[in-house]
C-alpha positions as CSV (number, residue, x, y, z in Angstrom):
1,M,-0.1,0.0,0.0
2,S,1.5,3.0,-1.1
3,K,0.8,6.9,0.1
4,T,0.4,9.7,-2.3
5,T,1.9,12.9,-1.1
6,Y,2.0,16.3,-3.0
7,Q,5.1,18.6,-3.4
8,C,5.6,22.5,-5.0
9,T,8.1,22.6,-7.3
10,A,9.0,26.0,-6.4
11,C,9.7,25.8,-2.8
12,G,9.7,22.5,-1.7
13,A,6.7,22.3,0.4
14,Q,4.8,19.7,1.0
15,L,1.0,18.7,0.8
16,K,-1.7,16.2,1.8
17,Q,-3.6,16.9,-1.3
18,W,-3.7,18.5,-4.3
19,Q,-4.2,22.3,-5.1
20,G,-3.9,25.1,-7.7
21,Q,-2.0,27.1,-5.8
22,C,1.1,26.6,-3.0
23,L,0.1,27.4,0.4
24,K,3.5,28.1,1.2
25,C,4.9,30.7,-1.9
26,K,1.5,31.4,-3.4
27,E,2.6,29.7,-6.8
28,W,0.2,28.7,-9.1
29,G,0.4,25.3,-10.7
30,T,4.0,24.2,-9.5
31,V,1.9,21.4,-7.2
32,Q,2.9,17.9,-8.2
33,E,1.9,14.4,-7.2
34,I,5.2,12.4,-6.0
35,P,4.5,8.7,-5.3
36,G,5.2,7.9,-1.7
37,R,7.3,4.4,-0.2
38,Q,5.2,1.4,0.1
39,S,4.0,0.4,3.5
40,R,5.6,-3.0,5.0
41,D,2.8,-5.7,5.1
42,L,3.7,-7.0,8.5
43,K,2.2,-10.5,8.1
44,N,4.0,-11.0,4.9
45,A,7.4,-9.6,6.4
46,S,10.6,-12.2,6.4
47,T,12.4,-13.2,9.6
48,A,13.8,-15.9,8.4
49,S,17.3,-14.0,9.3
50,L,16.0,-12.8,12.7
51,R,18.1,-15.2,15.2
52,P,18.4,-13.9,19.1
53,S,21.7,-13.9,20.3
54,L,22.9,-15.2,24.1
55,L,24.6,-12.7,26.2
56,E,27.6,-14.7,26.5
57,D,28.1,-15.2,23.4
58,L,28.6,-11.0,22.4
59,N,31.9,-10.2,21.1
60,Q,33.9,-7.8,23.2
61,E,34.0,-5.3,20.2
62,Q,29.9,-4.7,20.9
63,T,30.6,-4.0,24.3
64,R,33.3,-2.0,24.5
65,C,33.1,1.7,25.0
66,V,35.2,4.2,22.8
67,S,36.5,7.2,24.2
68,T,35.6,10.5,23.3
69,G,39.5,11.4,23.4
70,S,38.4,13.2,26.8
71,P,39.0,12.0,29.8
72,A,36.5,14.4,31.5
73,V,33.3,13.5,28.9
74,D,34.1,10.4,29.2
75,E,33.7,10.6,33.0
76,L,30.2,12.8,32.3
77,L,29.0,9.9,29.9
78,G,30.6,7.0,31.8
79,Q,33.9,5.6,31.2
80,G,32.9,6.7,27.2
81,L,30.4,5.4,25.2
82,P,29.5,1.9,23.0
83,P,29.1,1.3,19.5
84,G,25.7,2.4,17.8
85,S,24.8,4.9,20.8
86,V,22.5,8.0,20.5
87,V,23.5,11.6,22.1
88,L,21.0,14.0,22.3
89,L,22.7,17.9,23.3
90,S,20.3,20.3,24.0
91,G,20.3,24.3,25.4
92,E,19.3,27.5,24.7
93,P,20.7,29.7,21.5
94,G,23.9,30.7,21.9
95,M,24.9,28.7,24.7
96,G,27.4,26.9,22.6
97,K,26.2,23.8,21.9
98,S,28.0,23.8,18.2
99,T,31.3,25.0,19.6
100,F,31.3,22.0,22.0
101,L,30.4,18.9,19.7
102,L,32.7,20.2,16.6
103,Q,35.7,20.5,19.5
104,L,34.5,16.8,20.5
105,A,34.3,15.5,16.7
106,A,38.0,17.2,16.5
107,S,38.8,15.5,19.2
108,F,38.0,12.1,18.4
109,H,39.4,12.6,14.9
110,Q,42.8,13.4,16.5
111,K,43.1,9.8,18.5
112,G,42.8,8.2,14.8
113,R,38.9,7.6,14.8
114,K,36.9,8.7,12.4
115,A,34.6,11.7,12.8
116,L,32.5,13.7,10.3
117,Y,30.4,17.0,11.1
118,V,27.3,17.4,9.6
119,S,25.4,20.9,9.6
120,S,22.4,21.9,8.1
121,E,22.4,25.2,9.5
122,E,26.0,26.7,9.3
123,S,27.5,26.7,5.6
124,L,31.1,25.6,5.3
125,G,32.6,28.5,5.1
126,Q,31.2,29.4,8.2
127,L,32.1,26.2,10.1
128,K,35.5,27.0,8.2
129,Q,35.7,30.4,10.5
130,R,34.5,28.8,13.5
131,S,37.3,26.3,13.3
132,E,40.0,29.0,12.9
133,R,38.6,30.9,15.7
134,L,38.5,27.5,18.0
135,G,41.7,26.7,16.3
136,L,41.1,23.5,15.2
137,L,42.3,24.0,11.5
138,G,45.3,21.3,10.9
139,R,43.1,18.4,11.8
140,R,41.7,17.2,8.5
141,L,38.3,17.0,10.6
142,P,35.9,16.1,7.1
143,V,32.7,18.4,7.6
144,L,29.4,18.5,5.5
145,N,26.7,20.8,5.1
146,T,23.3,19.5,3.9
147,T,19.6,19.5,5.1
148,S,18.8,16.2,3.6
149,L,18.3,13.2,5.8
150,E,18.7,10.9,3.2
151,D,22.3,12.1,2.5
152,V,23.4,11.8,6.0
153,L,22.2,7.8,6.0
154,S,23.9,7.6,2.7
155,L,27.1,8.4,4.2
156,L,25.8,6.4,7.6
157,E,25.6,3.1,4.8
158,T,28.3,3.7,2.7
159,D,31.2,4.9,4.8
160,P,30.1,4.9,8.3
161,P,32.3,6.8,10.6
162,T,33.0,6.2,14.1
163,A,31.2,9.1,15.6
164,L,28.8,11.6,13.5
165,V,27.6,15.0,14.9
166,L,24.5,16.1,13.4
167,D,23.5,20.0,14.0
168,S,20.7,20.1,13.8
169,V,17.9,17.2,13.8
170,Q,15.1,20.1,13.7
171,T,17.0,21.2,10.5
172,V,16.9,18.2,8.7
173,S,14.4,17.1,6.2
174,C,13.0,13.8,5.3
175,A,11.5,13.3,1.7
176,L,9.2,10.7,2.7
177,T,7.2,12.3,5.8
178,D,4.6,14.9,5.5
179,G,5.4,18.7,7.1
180,I,8.1,21.4,7.4
181,P,11.4,20.5,9.1
182,G,11.2,20.8,12.8
183,S,7.5,19.7,12.7
184,M,6.6,17.0,15.0
185,A,6.5,14.3,12.1
186,Q,10.0,15.1,10.4
187,V,11.4,15.1,13.8
188,R,10.1,11.4,15.1
189,A,10.7,10.2,11.6
190,A,14.6,11.6,11.6
191,V,15.2,10.4,14.8
192,S,14.1,7.0,14.3
193,A,15.8,6.5,11.2
194,L,19.3,7.9,13.0
195,V,18.9,5.8,15.4
196,E,18.2,2.6,13.5
197,A,21.0,3.6,11.3
198,G,23.5,4.0,14.0
199,K,23.0,0.6,15.8
200,K,22.9,-0.9,12.7
201,T,26.0,0.4,11.4
202,G,27.6,1.1,15.4
203,T,28.4,5.1,14.7
204,I,28.3,6.9,17.6
205,L,25.5,9.8,17.2
206,F,25.5,13.3,18.5
207,L,22.6,15.2,17.6
208,V,21.6,18.5,18.3
209,G,18.6,19.4,19.7
210,H,16.8,22.8,19.7
211,V,14.4,24.1,22.9
212,T,11.5,25.8,23.2
213,K,10.4,29.1,25.6
214,E,9.9,27.0,28.4
215,G,13.4,25.4,28.0
216,Q,11.8,21.7,27.2
217,I,13.5,20.2,23.7
218,A,11.6,20.7,20.4
219,G,9.6,18.0,19.0
220,P,7.7,15.2,20.3
221,K,8.3,13.8,23.5
222,V,9.3,9.8,22.8
223,M,12.4,11.8,21.0
224,E,14.4,11.4,24.7
225,H,13.2,7.9,25.0
226,M,14.4,6.8,21.5
227,V,17.8,8.0,21.9
228,D,20.3,6.5,24.9
229,T,21.9,10.2,26.4
230,V,20.1,13.2,26.9
231,L,22.4,16.1,27.8
232,H,21.2,19.6,28.5
233,L,23.9,22.8,28.5
234,E,23.0,25.1,30.5
235,G,24.3,28.6,31.4
236,D,23.6,32.4,31.4
237,S,25.3,34.0,28.5
238,R,26.4,37.0,30.8
239,H,28.4,34.6,32.8
240,L,31.9,32.7,31.3
241,F,30.9,29.3,33.2
242,R,28.8,26.7,31.3
243,I,27.2,23.2,32.9
244,I,26.6,20.3,31.0
245,R,23.8,18.3,33.1
246,V,23.2,14.7,32.2
247,V,19.5,14.5,32.2
248,K,19.2,10.6,31.2
249,N,22.3,8.1,30.8
250,R,21.6,4.3,30.0
251,F,25.4,3.4,30.4
252,G,26.2,5.7,33.2
253,A,24.9,7.5,36.4
254,A,22.3,10.4,35.7
255,S,22.6,14.1,36.9
256,N,26.5,13.8,36.5
257,I,27.6,17.5,35.4
258,L,30.4,19.0,33.9
259,V,31.4,22.9,33.9
260,L,33.1,24.6,31.1
261,K,34.6,28.0,31.0
262,M,33.5,29.7,27.6
263,M,36.7,31.9,26.2
264,E,37.2,32.6,22.9
265,S,39.3,30.3,21.9
266,G,36.0,27.6,22.4
267,L,34.7,25.8,25.6
268,Q,37.2,24.9,28.3
269,I,36.7,22.3,31.1
270,V,37.3,22.7,34.6
271,H,38.8,19.8,36.4
272,D,38.5,21.3,39.5
273,P,35.0,23.1,40.1
274,S,35.6,23.0,43.9
275,T,35.8,26.4,44.0
276,F,35.1,27.3,40.7
277,F,32.2,29.5,41.7
278,L,33.6,31.8,44.7
279,E,35.6,34.2,42.5
280,A,36.2,37.6,44.2
281,R,34.5,36.9,47.7
282,D,34.5,39.2,50.4
283,P,34.0,37.0,53.6
284,S,33.9,40.1,55.5
285,L,30.7,41.0,54.2
286,S,27.7,39.7,55.8
287,G,24.4,37.9,54.5
288,T,26.9,35.5,52.4
289,A,27.5,31.5,53.2
290,L,29.5,28.7,51.5
291,I,27.3,25.8,50.6
292,M,28.9,22.2,49.9
293,A,26.8,21.3,46.8
294,R,26.5,17.9,44.7
295,E,25.4,17.4,41.5
296,G,25.9,13.7,40.3
297,H,29.3,12.7,41.6
298,R,30.7,16.5,41.9
299,S,30.8,18.0,45.5
300,F,31.6,21.5,44.5
301,V,31.5,25.1,46.7
302,I,29.0,27.6,46.2
303,E,28.2,30.6,47.8
304,M,24.9,31.7,48.9
305,Q,24.1,35.5,49.0
306,S,21.3,36.9,51.3
307,L,19.7,40.6,51.8
308,A,17.3,41.4,54.6
309,S,16.1,44.8,55.1
310,K,13.0,46.3,56.1
311,S,10.2,46.7,53.5
312,F,8.1,49.9,53.3
313,L,5.3,48.2,51.3
314,S,2.3,46.6,52.5
315,M,3.5,43.0,51.1
316,P,7.3,42.4,51.6
317,R,9.1,41.3,48.7
318,R,10.4,37.7,48.3
319,T,12.8,37.5,45.0
320,A,14.9,34.4,44.6
321,L,17.7,34.1,41.8
322,G,19.4,30.6,40.8
323,L,17.0,28.6,43.4
324,D,13.2,28.1,43.8
325,T,11.4,31.0,45.3
326,N,9.1,28.3,46.8
327,R,11.7,26.3,48.5
328,L,13.0,30.5,49.4
329,N,9.4,31.2,51.0
330,L,8.9,27.8,52.7
331,L,12.6,28.5,55.0
332,L,11.5,32.2,55.8
333,A,8.2,31.0,57.4
334,I,10.0,28.4,59.1
335,A,13.0,30.2,60.6
336,D,10.4,33.3,61.6
337,K,8.2,30.6,63.5
338,K,11.1,28.5,65.3
339,L,13.7,31.3,65.8
340,R,10.9,34.4,66.5
341,L,12.2,36.4,64.2
342,N,10.1,39.4,62.4
343,L,11.1,38.4,58.8
344,G,7.3,39.2,57.8
345,Q,8.2,43.1,57.4
346,M,11.3,42.7,55.5
347,D,11.9,42.5,52.1
348,I,14.3,39.1,51.9
349,Y,16.6,38.3,48.4
350,A,18.5,35.2,48.1
351,K,20.8,34.6,45.1
352,T,23.8,31.6,44.5
353,G,26.8,33.8,43.5
354,G,28.0,33.6,39.9
355,G,24.9,32.5,38.3
356,L,24.5,29.1,39.1
357,K,21.3,27.1,39.3
358,I,20.8,24.9,42.1
359,S,18.0,23.0,43.2
360,E,19.3,20.1,45.9
361,P,17.8,20.3,49.0
362,G,21.6,20.3,50.6
363,L,21.2,24.2,50.2
364,D,18.5,24.5,52.6
365,L,20.9,24.7,56.1
366,G,23.0,27.2,54.3
367,L,20.2,29.3,53.2
368,I,18.6,29.8,56.4
369,A,22.7,30.5,58.0
370,A,22.5,33.5,55.1
371,V,19.5,34.8,55.9
372,L,20.8,35.0,59.8
373,S,23.8,36.5,58.8
374,S,22.2,39.6,57.0
375,Y,19.7,39.8,59.7
376,Y,22.2,40.2,62.2
377,D,24.6,41.9,60.3
378,R,27.0,39.8,61.5
379,C,29.6,38.0,59.2
380,L,29.9,34.2,59.3
381,P,33.3,32.2,59.9
382,E,35.6,32.9,56.9
383,K,36.2,29.0,56.6
384,A,32.7,27.8,57.4
385,V,31.0,25.4,55.2
386,F,26.7,24.0,55.5
387,W,24.9,21.5,53.9
388,G,21.6,19.8,55.2
389,E,18.2,19.7,54.3
390,V,15.4,21.5,56.7
391,D,12.0,20.5,57.9
392,L,8.8,21.9,58.8
393,S,9.8,20.9,62.7
394,G,13.6,23.1,61.7
395,Q,15.0,19.8,61.7
396,V,18.4,19.3,60.3
397,R,17.7,16.4,58.3
398,P,21.1,14.6,56.6
399,V,21.2,14.6,52.6
400,V,22.7,12.2,49.9
401,G,26.7,12.2,49.6
402,H,28.0,12.9,53.3
403,E,30.4,11.2,52.8
404,Q,31.9,12.8,49.9
405,R,30.6,16.0,51.0
406,L,32.9,15.9,53.9
407,K,35.9,14.9,52.6
408,Q,35.8,17.4,49.9
409,A,34.9,19.9,52.8
410,R,38.4,18.4,54.4
411,T,40.3,18.7,51.3
412,L,39.3,22.4,50.7
413,K,40.5,23.1,54.6
414,Y,36.9,24.6,55.7
415,T,35.9,24.9,59.0
416,P,33.6,24.6,61.1
417,I,31.5,21.9,58.4
418,V,28.2,23.1,59.9
419,C,26.3,19.7,58.9
420,P,23.0,17.5,60.1
421,D,23.9,15.8,63.4
422,S,23.8,12.2,62.7
423,Q,25.6,9.0,63.6
424,E,27.9,9.1,60.5
425,A,28.6,12.7,61.8
426,R,28.9,11.7,65.0
427,Q,31.6,9.2,64.0
428,A,33.2,11.7,61.9
429,K,33.8,14.4,64.9
430,E,35.9,11.8,66.6
431,S,38.3,11.9,63.7
432,G,38.1,16.0,63.6
433,A,37.6,19.3,65.6
434,D,36.6,21.0,62.9
435,L,32.8,18.6,62.4
436,L,29.9,21.3,63.8
437,P,26.6,18.5,63.8
438,I,23.4,20.3,63.7
439,G,20.1,18.7,65.0
440,N,17.8,21.6,65.0
441,I,17.7,25.2,63.2
442,L,17.3,26.5,67.0
443,E,20.7,25.4,67.4
444,L,22.3,28.1,64.2
445,P,22.4,31.3,66.4
446,G,24.5,30.7,69.1
447,R,26.6,28.3,67.4
448,L,27.4,31.2,64.6
449,F,27.1,34.2,66.1
450,Q,28.9,34.8,68.9
451,P,28.1,37.4,71.5
452,V,30.1,40.6,71.1
453,S,32.4,41.7,73.8
454,K,31.1,45.0,75.5
């Protein structure tokens, strides 16, 4: 059974039925009938060549991970990528998706593995200018400019590379599918065909995905289920840093992050992000607290800033940048009731230093400490670091990764280390006097702010 479609010979627009005038370019007499591909008869499809395989019989080449050429990226993905895996990289415009994948393709190629960069958005001249700026000329990286999905599939069948970058999946078009490039049907067909070709040839595919104004990956949601790994490149164009966050990963841990720094020569990996977000910090000022945050398997220190000032409005303001406003309101209500503060008559502002966005529950204790520091206008100990979740009763609860956070804090020589009171914390306290376990936020003011001597 064949499916008939109609296409405009002037602009290439596809229509479901014949019309005298093209709806896109408004030309008359340019719509022609094109035969569609034959649909497969599932009952008559031959399955004689399909045979199940035993996992024990698979050779080592089918299960061995391929290195990307960057140890930091390999660690992010789970010690490399197996052949035939598909990675989807999404992010807002201008974050550096094309720059990162162009550098990664060059890294693949430099290690002696064939890599191909296919761009459907930039011309070859633009790619050369970008490569020259990034210092990638001379590595003989093959590139291609096309908007046809059939061209990409033909390359995968005839001469499959080790890795192929497609920038972007929303701009390629499938001739056998209705709709314009970027539509639901086109994106679904393109991803389905690419995943099938990648699994068959063993080529590692990197697909660039656009995002909507809400920050979601454009296209059908099933696209994220079809690929093996989903990465999200986030950051602020007004700041130098970028973060690649693992949203989904079939071959490694999810929620891992990789911190990058945007320079004129491209994206540089920050191998030790422990104190990267603390540049130009003045510990003698009130309203700031250090938090040992954890994203994936990485523990790093961020600065939480807060400002509490008397309000002259009928409804005091509550503003949060880099964290959830609802979490800020919740913690302010807990502190106001348990510590008997008059926060209801004050404007409260809170933000994370460096423009970093963080949502983990371990920031609760540090946020309350920063609010108290601004409220009393007293600075916290210079090397104090916090983590812990605060519940509605004011109790400080343990969070995931306590041992890793403690190890990192001691490596960076932070003291006191203010953390939830637990059996692990009490055992760790015996090995050093730098630990200050807190069971309830009622203990915070007396532990942090010594009485002023008269």
